[in-house]
matplotlib code that plots the C-alpha trace (Angstrom):
import matplotlib.pyplot as plt

x = [-9.1, -8.5, -4.8, -4.4, -6.1, -3.6, -0.7, -1.3, -1.8, 1.4, 3.0, 3.2, 2.5, -0.4, 0.4, -2.3, -5.3, -7.6, -11.1, -12.6, -12.0, -10.3, -7.6, -6.5, -2.8, -1.0, 2.7, 2.4, 0.0, -3.8, -5.6, -6.8, -9.0, -11.2, -11.1, -12.2, -15.2, -16.3, -16.1, -18.5, -20.6, -20.7, -19.6, -16.9, -14.7, -12.8, -15.8, -15.9, -12.8, -12.3, -8.5, -9.2, -6.8, -7.4, -6.7, -4.0, -1.8, -1.8, 1.2, 3.2, 3.1, 6.5, 6.1, 8.3, 5.5, 2.7, 0.0, -2.5, -5.3, -8.5, -8.1, -6.2, -3.9, -3.8, 0.0, 1.0, 4.1, 2.2, 2.6, 5.3, 7.8, 6.2, 6.2, 8.3, 7.9, 10.7, 8.3, 5.0, 3.0, 0.2, -3.0, -5.3, -5.4, -3.0, -2.6, 0.6, 1.0, 3.9, 5.1, 5.1, 6.8, 9.6, 10.0, 9.8, 12.2, 14.7, 14.4, 15.3, 11.7, 10.8, 7.4, 5.6, 3.3, -0.3, 0.2, 2.5, 1.3, -2.4, -1.6, -2.2, -5.8, -5.3, -2.9, -5.2, -7.8, -5.6, -5.0, -8.7, -8.9, -6.2, -7.8, -11.3, -9.8, -8.1, -10.8, -8.3, -8.3, -5.3, -5.5, -5.1, -1.7, -0.5, -2.4, -0.6, 2.9, 2.4, 1.2, 3.9, 6.6, 5.1, 4.6, 8.2, 9.6, 7.6, 9.0, 12.3, 12.6, 10.9, 13.1, 16.3, 15.0, 14.5, 17.9, 19.9, 17.8, 17.9, 14.1, 11.3, 9.7, 6.5, 8.1, 10.1, 6.7, 5.4, 8.7, 8.4, 4.9, 5.1, 8.1, 6.2, 3.2, 5.2, 6.9, 3.8, 2.3, 5.4, 5.3, 1.7, 2.4, 0.2, 3.1]
y = [8.2, 8.6, 7.3, 9.7, 12.6, 12.1, 11.8, 14.8, 16.8, 15.7, 17.1, 13.8, 14.3, 12.0, 10.8, 8.2, 6.9, 3.9, 2.4, -0.8, -0.6, 2.8, 5.0, 8.6, 9.5, 12.7, 12.8, 16.4, 15.5, 15.1, 17.7, 15.4, 17.8, 18.2, 14.3, 14.0, 16.5, 14.8, 11.2, 12.8, 14.2, 11.3, 8.3, 7.2, 9.6, 7.9, 7.7, 11.4, 12.0, 11.0, 10.7, 7.8, 4.7, 1.1, 0.2, -2.4, 0.5, 2.0, -0.6, 0.9, 4.4, 6.1, 6.6, 6.4, 4.7, 2.4, 2.0, -1.0, -0.3, -1.9, -5.7, -8.7, -10.4, -7.4, -7.4, -10.8, -12.5, -10.9, -7.3, -7.3, -6.5, -3.5, -1.8, 1.0, 2.1, 1.2, 0.9, -0.8, 0.0, -2.6, -1.3, -3.9, -7.3, -9.6, -7.2, -8.9, -12.7, -14.9, -15.1, -11.2, -10.9, -12.8, -11.0, -7.7, -8.5, -9.7, -6.5, -4.6, -3.3, -2.6, -4.4, -3.0, -6.0, -5.5, -6.9, -4.0, -1.3, -1.6, -2.1, 1.4, 1.0, -2.3, -0.6, 2.3, 0.2, -1.5, 2.3, 2.6, -0.2, 0.7, 4.0, 2.7, 0.1, 3.2, 5.6, 8.2, 9.2, 10.7, 13.9, 13.2, 14.5, 11.7, 9.0, 9.9, 10.2, 6.7, 5.1, 6.9, 5.2, 1.8, 1.8, 3.1, 0.5, -2.5, -1.3, -1.2, -4.3, -6.1, -4.4, -5.3, -8.9, -9.2, -7.5, -9.9, -12.9, -12.2, -12.4, -10.3, -8.0, -10.1, -13.2, -11.2, -10.0, -13.6, -14.8, -12.0, -12.6, -16.5, -16.0, -13.6, -15.4, -18.9, -16.9, -15.5, -19.1, -20.3, -17.5, -18.6, -21.9, -23.0, -24.7]
z = [-4.2, -0.6, -0.9, -4.1, -2.0, 0.9, -1.1, -3.3, -0.1, 1.1, -1.9, -4.4, -8.0, -9.0, -12.7, -12.8, -11.3, -12.3, -11.8, -12.7, -16.7, -17.4, -16.0, -16.4, -16.9, -17.2, -16.8, -15.7, -12.8, -12.4, -10.7, -7.7, -6.3, -9.3, -9.5, -6.0, -6.9, -10.0, -8.0, -5.5, -8.2, -10.5, -8.5, -11.2, -13.1, -15.7, -18.2, -18.4, -20.2, -23.9, -23.2, -20.7, -21.2, -20.6, -16.9, -18.2, -19.5, -15.9, -15.1, -18.3, -16.6, -15.7, -12.1, -8.8, -6.6, -7.6, -5.2, -6.3, -4.0, -4.9, -6.5, -5.9, -8.5, -10.3, -10.7, -12.5, -14.6, -17.6, -16.5, -13.9, -16.8, -17.8, -14.2, -14.2, -10.7, -8.4, -5.5, -5.1, -1.7, -2.0, -0.5, -1.9, -0.4, -2.6, -5.4, -6.7, -7.5, -6.1, -9.7, -10.0, -6.6, -7.8, -11.1, -9.5, -6.8, -9.2, -10.8, -7.6, -7.3, -3.6, -2.6, 0.6, 1.2, 1.9, 5.2, 6.1, 4.2, 5.5, 9.2, 10.1, 10.3, 12.5, 15.0, 15.3, 16.3, 18.9, 20.4, 20.3, 22.5, 24.7, 25.0, 26.1, 28.6, 30.1, 29.8, 28.8, 25.3, 23.4, 21.1, 17.5, 17.1, 19.5, 17.9, 14.5, 16.4, 18.0, 14.9, 12.7, 15.5, 15.2, 11.4, 10.9, 13.4, 11.6, 8.1, 9.5, 11.4, 8.1, 5.6, 7.7, 7.9, 4.3, 3.5, 6.0, 4.8, 1.1, 0.6, -0.3, 2.5, 2.1, 3.0, 5.5, 7.1, 7.3, 8.9, 11.8, 12.2, 12.6, 14.8, 16.9, 17.1, 18.2, 20.8, 22.3, 22.3, 24.0, 26.7, 27.5, 27.7, 24.5, 22.7]

ax = plt.figure().add_subplot(projection="3d")
ax.plot(x, y, z, "-o")
ax.set_aspect("equal")
plt.show()
């Protein structure tokens, strides 16, 4: 619900949402504010609508960006061919299987891997640690600016590596992470 609300507030048209077993879909856009209110009142919302669809049909929805945000292994070789989105932003841990990643990459679907898409929270935690060590606290706008700079830099670095080496972004993120860890280990004399 949080990512739907954030994207909606930024001007995105949210055409579908899902819960454990059912999903809601409206190609003209869902009333996200109303759905958030219903969620606060009832806990779950899809059971309140007669026109809810099975959650598996969510992957067939015509959309620009698909954000799997709950469970791992939801995008598999069985449903990867049905996905119409050109971008998948993984907000869940491991929502796309390796076979599905291969299929989607061959179809030129950009997968922003979970390790990158979810890095904002860890980055802000680091900022909090730095501020606590300094005893100097930044305004929210400055935190958001610093976060944006770090995330855009990370995305661009990983994207460029993926393009240069002809690999998917998940593998590029892992390659970059391992390389930086090895360099830090050597610098500290651990290797």
